[in-house]
C-alpha positions as CSV (number, residue, x, y, z in Angstrom):
1,M,162.4,41.3,235.7
2,R,160.1,38.4,235.1
3,L,156.4,39.1,235.4
4,F,153.8,36.3,236.0
5,I,150.2,37.2,235.0
6,A,147.8,34.8,236.7
7,E,144.1,34.4,235.7
8,K,142.8,35.3,239.2
9,P,144.2,36.5,242.6
10,S,144.0,33.1,244.3
11,M,146.1,31.5,241.6
12,G,148.6,34.4,241.8
13,A,148.9,34.0,245.5
14,E,149.6,30.3,245.3
15,L,152.2,30.8,242.5
16,A,154.0,33.5,244.5
17,K,154.4,31.1,247.5
18,H,156.6,28.8,245.5
19,L,158.9,31.3,243.8
20,T,162.3,31.8,245.3
21,G,163.1,34.4,248.0
22,P,160.9,36.4,250.4
23,A,157.5,37.7,249.2
24,S,156.2,41.2,249.6
25,R,152.6,41.9,248.9
26,K,151.7,45.2,247.2
27,D,148.5,46.7,245.8
28,G,147.6,44.3,242.9
29,Y,150.8,42.3,242.8
30,I,153.4,40.4,244.8
31,I,157.1,40.8,244.7
32,T,159.2,37.6,245.1
33,G,162.9,36.7,244.5
34,G,161.8,34.7,241.4
35,G,159.8,37.5,239.8
36,I,156.7,39.7,240.3
37,V,153.2,38.0,240.3
38,T,150.1,40.0,239.2
39,W,146.7,38.8,238.1
40,A,143.5,39.4,236.2
41,F,140.0,38.8,237.5
42,G,139.0,36.4,234.7
43,H,138.3,38.5,231.6
44,I,139.3,42.1,232.3
45,L,138.7,42.9,228.7
46,R,135.2,42.4,227.1
47,Q,134.0,42.5,223.6
48,A,132.5,45.9,222.6
49,E,128.7,46.2,222.4
50,P,127.2,47.1,219.0
51,G,126.6,50.7,220.2
52,E,130.3,51.0,221.0
53,Y,131.0,50.4,217.3
54,D,128.5,52.9,216.1
55,S,125.9,54.9,218.2
56,Q,123.2,54.1,215.7
57,Y,123.2,50.5,217.0
58,I,122.2,51.6,220.5
59,R,118.6,51.4,219.4
60,W,117.5,48.0,218.2
61,R,116.3,48.2,214.6
62,A,115.7,45.4,212.1
63,E,117.1,47.5,209.2
64,D,120.6,47.6,210.9
65,L,121.0,43.9,210.9
66,P,123.3,42.0,210.6
67,I,125.9,44.0,212.5
68,I,129.3,42.5,211.5
69,P,132.4,44.3,212.8
70,K,135.3,44.8,210.3
71,D,137.8,45.5,213.1
72,W,136.9,43.8,216.4
73,K,137.1,46.0,219.5
74,L,137.8,45.1,223.1
75,C,136.9,47.4,226.1
76,I,138.3,47.3,229.6
77,V,135.8,46.0,232.1
78,E,134.8,48.9,234.3
79,S,135.4,47.1,237.6
80,A,138.9,46.0,236.5
81,K,140.3,49.4,235.3
82,K,142.6,49.8,238.3
83,Q,144.0,46.3,238.1
84,F,144.4,46.7,234.3
85,A,146.5,49.8,234.9
86,I,148.7,47.9,237.4
87,I,149.3,45.1,234.8
88,K,150.1,47.7,232.1
89,Q,152.7,49.4,234.4
90,L,154.3,46.1,235.4
91,M,154.5,45.0,231.8
92,E,156.4,48.2,230.8
93,E,159.0,47.4,233.5
94,A,159.3,43.6,232.8
95,T,161.9,42.0,230.6
96,E,160.0,38.7,230.3
97,I,156.3,37.8,230.8
98,V,154.9,34.4,232.0
99,H,151.4,33.7,230.9
100,A,149.7,32.0,233.9
101,G,146.1,31.7,232.7
102,D,144.1,28.5,233.4
103,P,145.3,25.6,231.2
104,D,142.4,25.7,228.8
105,R,141.1,27.5,225.7
106,E,139.5,30.3,227.6
107,G,142.4,30.7,230.0
108,Q,144.8,31.0,227.1
109,L,142.7,33.8,225.5
110,L,142.1,36.0,228.5
111,I,145.8,36.7,229.2
112,D,146.7,36.7,225.5
113,E,144.1,39.4,224.7
114,V,145.6,41.6,227.4
115,L,149.1,41.1,225.9
116,E,147.8,42.0,222.4
117,Y,145.7,44.9,223.6
118,L,148.8,46.4,225.2
119,E,150.8,45.6,222.1
120,N,153.4,43.6,224.0
121,R,156.7,42.9,222.2
122,K,158.5,41.2,225.0
123,P,159.2,37.5,225.2
124,V,156.3,35.4,226.7
125,K,156.6,32.0,228.4
126,R,153.6,29.8,229.3
127,I,153.1,28.0,232.7
128,L,150.5,25.2,232.9
129,L,149.1,25.0,236.4
130,N,147.0,21.8,236.5
131,A,147.0,21.8,240.3
132,L,147.9,24.2,243.0
133,D,149.7,21.9,245.5
134,A,153.4,22.7,246.1
135,Q,154.8,19.8,244.1
136,S,152.6,20.6,241.0
137,I,153.5,24.3,241.1
138,K,157.2,23.6,241.4
139,K,157.1,21.2,238.5
140,A,155.2,23.7,236.4
141,I,157.7,26.5,237.2
142,A,160.6,24.2,236.1
143,D,158.8,23.4,232.9
144,L,157.9,26.7,231.3
145,R,156.9,26.5,227.6
146,E,157.0,29.0,224.8
147,N,153.6,30.9,224.7
148,S,153.7,30.9,220.9
149,N,153.2,27.1,221.0
150,F,149.6,27.9,222.2
151,Y,148.8,30.3,219.4
152,N,146.3,27.9,217.8
153,L,144.5,27.4,221.1
154,K,144.1,31.1,221.4
155,Q,142.7,31.3,217.8
156,S,140.2,28.7,218.7
157,A,139.0,30.6,221.7
158,L,138.9,33.8,219.7
159,A,136.8,32.2,217.0
160,R,134.4,30.9,219.6
161,A,134.0,34.3,221.3
162,R,133.5,36.2,218.0
163,A,131.0,33.6,216.6
164,D,129.1,33.8,219.9
165,W,129.0,37.6,219.5
166,L,127.8,37.4,215.9
167,I,125.0,34.9,216.7
168,G,124.0,36.4,220.0
169,M,124.0,40.1,219.2
170,N,122.3,39.8,215.8
171,L,119.8,37.0,216.3
172,S,118.8,38.1,219.7
173,R,117.9,41.5,218.2
174,A,116.3,40.0,215.1
175,Y,114.0,37.6,216.9
176,T,113.2,39.9,219.8
177,L,112.1,42.5,217.3
178,A,110.1,39.9,215.4
179,A,108.4,38.9,218.7
180,K,107.8,42.6,219.5
181,R,106.0,43.0,216.2
182,A,103.7,40.2,217.4
183,G,103.1,42.0,220.7
184,H,105.5,40.0,222.9
185,Q,107.2,42.3,225.5
186,T,110.3,40.1,226.3
187,I,113.9,39.7,225.2
188,F,114.5,36.5,223.2
189,P,118.2,35.6,223.8
190,V,119.5,33.5,221.0
191,G,122.8,31.7,221.4
192,R,125.0,29.4,219.3
193,V,124.9,26.8,222.1
194,K,122.1,28.0,224.3
195,T,119.4,27.8,221.7
196,P,119.9,24.2,220.5
197,T,120.2,23.2,224.1
198,L,116.8,24.8,224.9
199,A,115.4,23.1,221.7
200,L,116.4,19.7,223.0
201,V,114.2,20.2,226.1
202,V,111.3,21.6,224.0
203,R,111.4,18.7,221.5
204,R,111.6,16.1,224.4
205,E,108.6,17.7,226.1
206,R,106.6,17.6,222.9
207,E,107.5,13.9,222.4
208,I,106.2,13.2,225.9
209,Q,103.0,15.1,225.3
210,A,102.3,13.4,222.0
211,F,103.3,9.9,223.3
212,K,100.7,7.2,223.2
213,P,101.7,3.9,224.9
214,D,101.6,0.7,222.8
215,D,101.1,-2.7,224.4
216,Y,103.3,-5.6,223.5
217,F,104.1,-9.1,224.8
218,T,107.2,-10.8,225.8
219,L,107.5,-14.6,225.9
220,K,109.9,-16.4,228.2
221,A,110.4,-20.0,229.2
222,E,112.1,-21.9,232.1
223,F,114.2,-24.9,231.0
224,E,115.6,-27.8,233.0
225,H,119.2,-28.9,232.1
226,K,120.9,-31.8,233.9
227,E,123.2,-29.1,235.5
228,G,120.3,-26.8,236.6
229,R,117.5,-24.6,235.6
230,F,117.6,-21.3,233.7
231,T,115.3,-18.8,231.9
232,A,115.5,-18.0,228.2
233,Y,113.6,-15.5,226.1
234,W,111.7,-16.0,222.8
235,K,113.4,-14.7,219.6
236,P,111.0,-14.0,216.7
237,K,111.8,-15.1,213.2
238,E,112.2,-12.4,210.5
239,E,108.8,-13.4,208.9
240,Q,107.0,-13.7,212.2
241,P,103.5,-12.2,212.0
242,G,102.2,-9.9,214.7
243,L,105.4,-7.8,215.2
244,D,105.3,-4.0,215.3
245,A,107.8,-1.7,213.5
246,D,110.3,-2.1,216.3
247,G,110.2,-6.0,216.2
248,R,108.0,-6.4,219.3
249,L,105.2,-8.9,219.5
250,A,102.1,-6.6,219.5
251,D,99.3,-9.1,218.6
252,K,97.6,-10.6,221.8
253,K,96.0,-13.5,219.9
254,I,99.3,-14.6,218.3
255,A,101.1,-14.3,221.7
256,A,98.4,-16.7,223.1
257,E,98.8,-19.1,220.2
258,L,102.6,-19.1,220.6
259,L,102.3,-19.8,224.4
260,S,99.9,-22.6,223.8
261,K,102.2,-24.1,221.2
262,I,105.3,-23.8,223.5
263,N,103.6,-25.4,226.5
264,A,102.0,-28.3,224.6
265,P,103.6,-31.7,225.4
266,P,106.0,-33.3,224.7
267,L,108.2,-30.9,226.6
268,D,111.6,-31.7,225.1
269,A,114.0,-29.0,223.7
270,H,117.6,-28.9,222.7
271,I,120.5,-26.4,222.6
272,L,121.3,-25.2,219.1
273,Q,124.4,-23.1,220.0
274,C,126.4,-22.5,223.1
275,E,129.3,-20.0,222.9
276,T,131.5,-19.0,225.8
277,T,134.0,-16.2,225.4
278,E,136.4,-14.5,227.8
279,K,135.9,-10.7,228.0
280,R,138.2,-8.2,229.5
281,E,136.8,-4.8,230.4
282,A,139.4,-2.0,230.7
283,N,139.4,0.3,233.7
284,R,136.9,3.2,233.8
285,L,138.8,6.4,233.0
286,P,139.4,9.1,235.5
287,L,136.9,12.1,235.4
288,S,136.6,15.1,233.2
289,L,134.3,17.9,234.4
290,S,131.3,16.6,232.4
291,S,131.7,13.0,233.5
292,L,132.0,14.3,237.1
293,Q,128.9,16.4,236.7
294,V,126.8,13.6,235.3
295,L,128.0,11.1,237.9
296,A,127.3,13.5,240.8
297,G,123.9,14.3,239.3
298,K,123.0,10.6,239.3
299,K,124.5,9.7,242.7
300,Y,123.7,12.8,244.8
301,G,121.2,14.8,242.7
302,Y,123.6,17.8,242.4
303,D,123.0,20.2,239.5
304,P,126.0,20.8,237.2
305,Q,126.8,24.3,238.5
306,T,127.0,23.0,242.1
307,V,129.5,20.3,241.0
308,L,131.6,22.9,239.2
309,D,131.6,25.3,242.1
310,T,132.5,22.5,244.5
311,A,135.3,21.1,242.3
312,Q,136.6,24.7,242.1
313,R,136.8,25.0,245.8
314,L,138.6,21.6,246.1
315,Y,141.1,22.9,243.5
316,E,141.7,26.1,245.4
317,K,142.2,24.1,248.6
318,K,144.9,22.2,246.6
319,L,143.2,18.9,247.1
320,T,142.3,18.1,243.5
321,S,143.6,19.1,240.1
322,Y,142.2,21.7,237.7
323,P,138.4,21.2,237.5
324,R,137.4,22.7,234.1
325,S,139.0,19.8,232.2
326,D,137.5,18.1,229.1
327,C,140.2,15.4,229.3
328,D,139.9,12.0,231.1
329,F,143.5,10.9,230.6
330,L,146.7,11.5,232.6
331,P,150.3,12.3,231.6
332,E,152.6,9.3,232.0
333,S,155.0,11.4,234.2
334,Q,152.2,11.9,236.7
335,H,152.2,8.2,237.5
336,A,155.3,8.9,239.7
337,D,153.0,10.6,242.3
338,A,150.8,7.4,242.6
339,E,152.5,6.0,245.8
340,I,152.2,9.3,247.7
341,I,148.5,9.8,246.7
342,L,147.6,6.2,247.4
343,S,149.3,6.5,250.8
344,N,147.4,9.6,251.6
345,L,144.1,8.1,250.6
346,G,144.8,5.1,252.7
347,E,144.8,7.3,255.8
348,L,141.6,9.1,254.8
349,R,138.8,9.0,257.4
350,Q,136.4,7.4,254.8
351,E,136.2,3.7,255.2
352,E,135.6,2.7,251.6
353,I,138.3,5.0,250.1
354,A,140.8,4.0,252.7
355,A,140.2,0.3,252.2
356,W,140.4,0.6,248.4
357,A,143.6,2.6,248.7
358,K,145.3,-0.1,250.8
359,E,144.3,-2.8,248.2
360,A,145.5,-0.7,245.3
361,D,148.7,-1.6,243.4
362,A,150.8,1.4,242.6
363,G,152.7,-0.6,240.0
364,I,149.6,-1.0,237.7
365,Q,149.5,1.5,234.8
366,S,146.0,1.6,233.3
367,R,145.1,2.9,229.8
368,A,144.5,6.3,231.4
369,W,148.2,7.2,231.4
370,N,148.6,8.3,227.8
371,D,150.6,11.4,226.8
372,K,149.1,11.4,223.3
373,K,145.6,12.1,224.8
374,I,146.8,15.1,226.8
375,T,146.4,18.7,225.6
376,A,146.7,21.6,228.1
377,H,145.2,19.8,231.0
378,H,144.5,16.3,232.3
379,A,141.7,14.4,234.1
380,I,140.6,15.6,237.6
381,I,142.4,13.6,240.3
382,P,143.5,14.0,243.9
383,T,146.8,15.9,244.4
384,V,149.6,14.8,246.7
385,E,148.2,17.1,249.5
386,K,146.6,15.2,252.4
387,C,142.9,15.7,252.7
388,N,141.2,16.3,256.1
389,L,137.5,15.5,255.5
390,L,136.6,17.4,258.7
391,T,137.5,20.6,256.9
392,L,135.1,19.9,254.0
393,N,131.4,20.4,253.8
394,Q,129.2,17.5,252.7
395,A,129.2,18.4,249.0
396,E,133.0,18.7,249.0
397,Q,133.3,15.4,250.7
398,N,131.0,13.7,248.1
399,I,132.8,15.2,245.1
400,Y,136.2,14.3,246.6
401,Y,134.9,10.8,247.1
402,L,134.0,10.5,243.4
403,I,137.3,11.9,242.2
404,A,139.3,9.6,244.5
405,Q,137.2,6.6,243.6
406,A,137.9,7.1,239.8
407,Y,141.6,7.6,240.5
408,L,141.9,4.5,242.7
409,A,140.2,2.4,240.0
410,Q,143.4,2.9,237.8
411,F,145.4,0.8,240.2
412,Y,143.3,-2.3,240.0
413,P,143.4,-5.1,237.4
414,V,141.1,-5.1,234.5
415,H,137.7,-6.8,235.0
416,V,137.6,-10.3,233.5
417,Y,134.5,-12.5,233.0
418,S,133.2,-15.3,230.8
419,Q,130.2,-14.5,228.6
420,T,128.0,-17.4,227.6
421,K,125.3,-17.1,224.9
422,V,122.9,-19.9,224.3
423,E,120.3,-20.5,221.5
424,I,117.6,-23.1,222.2
425,D,115.1,-24.8,219.9
426,R,111.7,-25.6,221.3
427,V,109.0,-26.8,218.8
428,K,110.8,-24.9,216.0
429,E,110.8,-21.6,218.0
430,T,114.1,-20.1,219.1
431,F,114.9,-18.9,222.6
432,T,118.0,-17.2,223.8
433,A,119.8,-16.8,227.1
434,S,123.0,-15.2,228.3
435,G,125.0,-15.1,231.4
436,R,128.4,-14.2,232.8
437,I,130.8,-15.7,235.3
438,I,133.2,-13.2,236.9
439,R,136.8,-14.5,236.7
440,Q,138.5,-11.4,238.1
441,M,136.5,-8.5,239.7
442,G,139.4,-6.1,239.2
443,W,138.5,-2.4,239.2
444,K,134.7,-3.1,239.4
445,A,135.1,-3.9,243.0
446,L,135.0,-0.2,243.6
447,Y,131.7,0.2,241.7
448,S,129.9,-3.0,242.7
449,A,127.2,-1.0,244.6
450,D,126.3,1.2,241.6
451,P,122.9,0.4,240.0
452,D,124.5,0.1,236.5
453,E,126.9,-2.5,237.7
454,K,124.2,-4.4,239.5
455,K,122.2,-4.7,236.3
456,E,125.1,-6.6,234.7
457,E,125.4,-8.9,237.7
458,D,121.7,-9.6,237.5
459,E,122.2,-11.4,234.2
460,G,123.0,-14.3,236.4
461,N,124.8,-17.5,235.8
462,L,124.0,-20.3,233.4
463,P,124.7,-24.0,234.1
464,A,127.5,-25.6,232.2
465,M,126.2,-26.9,228.9
466,E,127.1,-27.6,225.2
467,A,125.4,-27.5,221.8
468,G,123.2,-30.5,221.3
469,D,122.4,-31.0,225.0
470,S,118.8,-32.0,225.7
471,L,116.5,-29.8,227.8
472,T,113.0,-30.1,229.3
473,L,110.5,-27.2,229.3
474,V,109.4,-26.4,232.8
475,Q,106.9,-23.6,231.8
476,G,106.5,-20.9,229.3
477,Q,104.7,-17.6,230.0
478,T,103.8,-14.3,228.4
479,E,104.0,-10.9,230.0
480,K,102.1,-7.9,228.8
481,K,104.2,-4.7,228.7
482,S,103.7,-1.1,227.5
483,T,106.1,1.2,225.7
484,R,107.1,4.2,227.9
485,A,107.4,7.9,227.1
486,P,110.8,9.4,226.9
487,V,112.2,10.6,230.2
488,R,112.4,14.4,230.8
489,F,115.8,15.9,231.1
490,T,117.3,17.0,234.4
491,A,120.2,19.4,234.5
492,A,122.6,16.4,234.7
493,T,121.1,14.5,231.8
494,L,120.8,17.6,229.7
495,L,124.5,18.3,230.3
496,A,125.2,14.7,229.2
497,A,123.2,15.3,226.0
498,M,125.2,18.4,225.3
499,K,128.4,16.4,225.6
500,E,127.0,13.5,223.4
501,I,125.3,15.8,220.9
502,H,125.9,13.4,218.0
503,K,122.8,11.5,219.3
504,Y,120.5,14.4,218.5
505,V,121.7,15.7,215.1
506,K,119.4,15.4,212.1
507,N,122.0,14.7,209.4
508,P,122.9,11.0,209.6
509,D,126.3,11.6,207.9
510,L,127.1,14.3,210.4
511,K,126.0,12.1,213.3
512,K,128.9,9.7,212.5
513,Q,131.4,12.5,212.1
514,L,130.5,14.1,215.4
515,K,130.9,11.0,217.5
516,E,134.5,12.2,218.2
517,V,133.5,15.8,219.0
518,S,133.2,16.7,222.6
519,G,129.7,18.0,222.2
520,I,128.4,21.6,222.2
521,G,129.7,24.2,224.7
522,T,132.7,23.7,226.9
523,E,133.3,22.0,230.2
524,A,133.2,25.4,231.9
525,T,130.1,26.9,230.1
526,R,127.6,24.0,229.9
527,A,126.4,24.3,233.5
528,T,126.2,28.1,233.2
529,I,124.0,27.8,230.0
530,I,121.6,25.5,231.7
531,K,121.4,27.7,234.8
532,E,120.8,30.8,232.7
533,L,117.9,29.1,230.8
534,V,116.3,28.4,234.2
535,Q,117.0,31.9,235.6
536,R,115.6,33.6,232.5
537,A,112.4,31.6,232.8
538,F,112.7,29.6,229.6
539,L,113.0,26.4,231.7
540,R,111.6,25.6,235.1
541,E,112.5,22.7,237.5
542,E,109.7,20.5,238.6
543,K,109.3,17.9,241.3
544,K,111.9,16.2,243.6
545,K,114.1,15.0,240.7
546,K,114.1,18.6,239.2
547,Y,112.9,17.7,235.8
548,L,113.4,20.5,233.3
549,I,110.1,21.8,231.8
550,P,110.0,24.4,229.0
551,T,107.8,27.5,229.6
552,E,105.6,29.2,227.0
553,S,108.4,31.6,226.1
554,A,110.6,28.6,225.2
555,Y,108.0,27.2,222.8
556,T,107.5,30.6,221.2
557,L,111.2,31.2,220.7
558,I,112.0,27.7,219.4
559,D,109.0,27.8,217.0
560,A,110.1,31.1,215.6
561,L,113.7,30.1,214.9
562,P,114.8,28.2,211.8
563,D,116.3,24.7,212.0
564,E,119.8,26.1,211.4
565,I,119.9,27.5,214.9
566,T,117.6,25.1,216.8
567,Y,119.1,21.8,215.8
568,P,122.6,21.1,217.1
569,D,124.0,20.0,213.7
570,A,125.6,23.3,212.8
571,T,126.7,24.1,216.3
572,A,128.3,20.7,216.8
573,H,130.0,21.0,213.4
574,W,131.4,24.4,214.5
575,E,132.7,22.8,217.7
576,H,134.5,20.3,215.5
577,I,136.1,23.1,213.5
578,L,137.1,24.9,216.7
579,G,138.8,21.7,217.8
580,E,140.6,21.5,214.5
581,M,141.6,25.1,214.8
582,A,143.2,24.4,218.2
583,S,145.4,21.9,216.4
584,G,146.2,24.3,213.6
585,G,143.8,22.6,211.1
586,S,141.4,25.5,210.3
587,S,141.7,29.3,209.9
588,L,140.0,31.9,212.1
589,E,139.1,34.0,209.0
590,D,137.4,31.2,207.1
591,F,135.4,30.3,210.2
592,L,134.2,33.8,210.9
593,T,133.3,34.3,207.2
594,A,131.0,31.3,207.4
595,Q,129.5,32.6,210.7
596,A,128.8,35.9,209.1
597,Q,127.0,34.3,206.2
598,V,124.8,32.2,208.5
599,T,124.0,35.2,210.6
600,T,123.0,37.2,207.5
601,L,120.7,34.4,206.3
602,I,119.0,33.9,209.6
603,C,118.5,37.6,210.2
604,A,116.7,37.8,206.8
605,K,114.4,34.9,207.9
606,A,113.4,36.8,211.0
607,L,111.7,39.5,208.8
608,E,109.3,36.8,207.5
609,V,108.8,34.7,210.6
610,R,105.2,34.3,211.9
611,I,105.0,34.4,215.7
612,T,101.7,33.9,217.4
613,P,100.5,37.4,218.4
614,Q,100.1,38.2,222.1
615,G,97.9,41.0,223.3
616,E,94.4,42.1,223.8
617,H,93.8,43.7,220.4
618,I,95.0,41.5,217.5
619,C,95.3,43.5,214.3
620,P,92.2,42.7,212.2
621,Q,94.1,43.3,208.9
622,C,97.3,41.3,209.2
623,E,96.4,39.1,212.1
624,Q,100.1,38.8,213.0
625,G,100.5,42.1,214.9
626,V,98.9,43.7,217.9
627,L,97.3,47.1,218.0
628,S,98.9,49.6,220.4
629,L,97.9,53.1,221.3
630,R,100.1,55.8,219.8
631,N,100.3,59.6,219.6
632,G,100.0,61.0,216.1
633,R,99.9,64.5,214.6
634,N,96.1,64.5,214.7
635,G,95.8,62.9,218.1
636,R,95.8,59.4,219.6
637,F,95.2,56.4,217.4
638,W,95.8,52.6,217.4
639,G,98.4,51.2,215.0
640,C,99.8,47.8,214.2
641,S,103.0,46.6,215.9
642,R,104.2,45.3,212.5
643,Y,104.3,48.8,210.9
644,P,105.5,49.5,208.3
645,A,104.8,46.0,207.0
646,C,101.2,46.5,208.1
647,K,99.8,50.1,208.0
648,A,96.5,49.3,209.8
649,A,95.3,52.3,211.9
650,Y,92.2,52.9,213.9
651,D,90.7,55.7,215.9
652,D,90.7,55.6,219.7
653,D,87.4,54.8,221.2
654,D,87.7,55.6,224.9
655,G,90.9,53.5,225.4
656,R,90.0,50.8,222.8
657,P,90.6,50.6,219.0
658,Q,87.6,51.5,216.9
659,T,88.0,48.4,214.7
660,P,85.6,47.7,211.8
661,K,82.1,46.6,212.9
662,H,82.0,43.9,210.3
663,Q,85.3,42.1,209.6
664,C,85.6,40.0,206.5
665,P,85.1,36.4,207.5
666,R,87.0,35.0,204.5
667,C,90.3,36.9,204.5
668,H,90.1,38.3,208.0
669,K,92.1,41.4,206.8
670,G,89.5,43.6,205.3
671,A,86.2,45.0,206.5
672,L,82.8,44.5,204.9
673,Q,81.2,47.7,203.6
674,L,77.8,48.3,202.1
675,I,77.9,48.7,198.3
676,H,75.1,49.7,196.0
677,G,75.3,47.6,192.9
678,K,73.2,47.3,189.8
679,N,71.2,44.5,191.3
680,G,70.8,46.2,194.7
681,A,72.8,46.7,197.9
682,F,75.3,44.1,199.1
683,W,78.3,43.9,201.4
684,G,81.8,43.5,199.9
685,C,85.3,43.3,201.3
686,T,87.6,46.4,201.3
687,K,90.4,44.2,200.2
688,Y,88.9,43.8,196.8
689,P,90.2,42.6,194.3
690,S,92.5,40.3,196.4
691,C,89.4,39.3,198.4
692,R,86.1,38.9,196.5
693,A,83.9,38.0,199.4
694,T,80.3,39.3,199.1
695,F,77.3,38.9,201.3
696,P,73.6,40.1,201.0
697,D,72.3,43.0,203.1
698,K,69.7,42.4,205.8
699,D,68.4,45.4,207.6
700,G,71.7,47.3,207.3
701,S,74.0,44.4,208.2
702,P,75.8,41.7,206.2
703,L,74.0,38.4,206.2
704,V,77.0,36.1,206.9
705,P,76.1,32.3,206.8
706,I,77.1,30.3,209.9
707,S,79.7,28.3,208.0
708,N,81.4,31.6,207.1
709,R,81.3,32.9,210.6
710,R,82.9,29.8,211.9
711,E,85.4,28.9,209.3
712,G,85.7,31.9,206.9
713,G,84.6,29.6,204.0
714,K,83.1,30.5,200.6
715,E,79.8,28.6,200.8
716,D,76.5,30.5,200.7
717,E,78.1,33.7,199.4
718,I,76.1,35.4,196.7
719,G,78.8,35.7,194.1
720,D,81.7,37.7,192.8
721,I,81.6,41.4,193.4
722,S,82.6,42.1,189.8
723,S,79.4,40.5,188.5
724,L,77.1,42.8,190.5
């Protein structure tokens, strides 16, 4: 008996429809002529909590860190115990198993871990369901693979899961405890991807707050050629005075002098260089999940989670292919479906899509069709199922529109244009101009209304000209401009930053290496991470555009953590290794050993970290902890939250700590006490000899100079205690 194990019930139900023979639904599975279909509910096994390895870890204690399992444990998810038992029973009866998890890294792991947990020894095939329409499912059933071929993909997923456990479980405890020692009563979640993502927003906000605009000047001139007028822009020489560090003209006086020079008669000029080249712009690729999320964020203002949820619904309605794809290419064999899909889109009740589909050429095969770029899944495209827009809500219609638009663009010619670049000499000052003439609109006809495409069109046309041609200056003018602060992240632009993480790494060598990496996080988890940061009040959304603003907790957490965990360098490098592991290029053991070493190092740093204390009664001795009321053997007292590092203790005075009346203004740790020396009474610090502050006595109180009260300085003290 062949047993199919799907990732979720909806997928199992669709799969069962296309197996041979009549189907009979039972509790937790479906019997068909082509085999039995059962399903998981996503992950029905979870990684064990620290307390499930050893009960001593139930309580969070710094001395137990880091917790690094020798033998990793999985536990059955409580809500899935019944379904797990059904899967176990069916596996015992099966002669062959077909792994029907989602066609990605996580989908591979969640069925494989069930098979390993139950110590399966029976043969296992793999079915790759990139879409749930009838044609795609039948093709997939006819093309079963050996599950062993996907071993490396599973290892990569396992490495990610265990690395996330090591970082999350240990560093969340370490830095929550460090924050607690400083009086903060909150959980500080630390994550391998989550934390550098939060740090991107924190750093961007600080750049905005610290930004001071700088004025600069642009200089442009209008020229008359025998074939027409055009505008050119001044290009400074290398030795040009008045430029700022970024090469902008910042000196107002020099700008005025240049303008006067340029506008002075005679008004003749000539063309130094004129180059025209033909450019061919290949078709924009179909959409991965990230590119769909970014595009929908810009066009419709949708947050990434909304886009993922909507794409998932379209997939379950069999209208589009698998949504959690990080691939923007298509298998060459899939081109055979083009005529059916184009025909269906041509009948769609959406004027633009229908018109584009009727003009599309099914014979064109763009660069998107490339088997070498395909892994377990391909770009998100429409299926051969006809779409009735009336059955979709507005968000579903909009997301379907973007997916169909990107697919249709593959059946248009490349975009061809002539690019002209001109250099002009006017009174020994250089001006440049550029323009384009569109020779073949091609696929860009589908995107001509987009703001990004309109910018290119606005470059305008230039008259026909050649090097050496004479020109006449019509008028030169300057324009004062100001530099602008960086723009705040939205959920969509933050997701794009996670995908293009190489732009934000510190190490310049790593920056080059990581250009080929698909960022930090996965297509399926990025939206969830951003959503969680908002839900846990580390980020808040502001204004109509939903800009992401860090909260005070975000600043506190990021400031406490070392660069290793707040900058994306290490995380992006780990993602690179995980990608290599999926291709068989790195080992799980080596990766986890490196993760354990990093975890140990950062846990040690948590013991020394200084976090701004939060509370009503800051400890007067260490100034890093907060005094809290405790019950001791001799009654209630106030102790420092950093105990045992700080053993400060004070009696309770009607609900308040009875702290020293006179705190030392130099060290802020000790208290001043009256000492009777050989030259009379004076006040000295209880932290002597580490603090040698001394002050004269005046009517039973220390005479502390104003400068000491304000700054804790040394001036006006009467001398060293040892000399008295």
